[in-house]
MIGUDREN-19190 format. One record per residue: x, y, z of N, C-alpha, C in turn. Coordinates in steps of 0.1 Angstrom, whole numbers, plus 5000, padded with zeros to 4 digits. Layout:
N
XYZXYZXYZ/...
***
This chain:
62
564889832187565389872174564989752164/564489792152563989692143564689722129/565289622123565889642110565389522101/565389552088565089442079565889462066/565989352058566689362045566089252036/566289262023565889162014566789162002/566789051995567589031983566688951973/566688991961565788931951566688871940/566388741937566988681925565988671914/566088761904565088771894564988641886/565988561884565888451875564988341881/564888331894564088231901562888291908/562788431908561788501916561788461930/562988441936563188401950563688521958/563088551969563588661977564088601990/565288641994565788612007565488732017/564888702028564488802038565188792051/565588902057566288892070565789012078/565788992091565389102100565989072114/566189182121566789182134565889262144/565689202156564989272166565889282178/566089402183566989432194566289512205/566489472217565989542229567189562238/566889612250567989632260568689502265/567989392264568489262269569089172258/568589172246568989082236568789122222/569489062213569389082199568988942192/567888942185567488822178567588852163/568188752155568188762141567388652134/566688682124565788592117565988602102/565688492095565788492080564788392075/564388412062563588312055563688352040/563088262032562988292018561588272013/561188342002559888341997559988331982/559188241976559088231961558088331955/558288341942557388421933557288571938/558388631941558488771944558888841931/558088941927558289001914559189131914/559389191926560089311926560889331939/561889411939562589441952561689511962/560789601957559889661966558989561973/558489461966557689361972558489281982/559789251979560589181988560789262001/560989392000561089472012559889472020/558689482014557389472021557189342028/557589232022557489102028558389092040/559589142039560589142051559989222062/559389342059558789422069557589352076/556789292068555689222074556089112083/557089032079557588922087558188972100/558889082099559489152111558389192121/557289262116556289312125555489192131/555289092123554588972129555388912140/556688902138557588842149557588932161/557589062160557589152171556289132179/555189122171553889102178553788972186/554388862180554388732187555388732198/556488802197557488812207556888872219/556088982218555489052229554488962236/553888872229552888792236553388662241/554788642241555388522246555388402237/555088412224555088302215556388302207/
***
């Protein structure tokens, strides 16, 4: 199961990103922030991209 979320602060163009990866054995939660994000849609896309990269790396043992 994969989930993601984002929050945008328009005054500072700062997006907080969070995502969760869950399988039958464990649940891992991650978060980060990114500057110069112009819209909530862009923040959602960035959260999704981070999540997919983490899943790809998780499968390869990194």
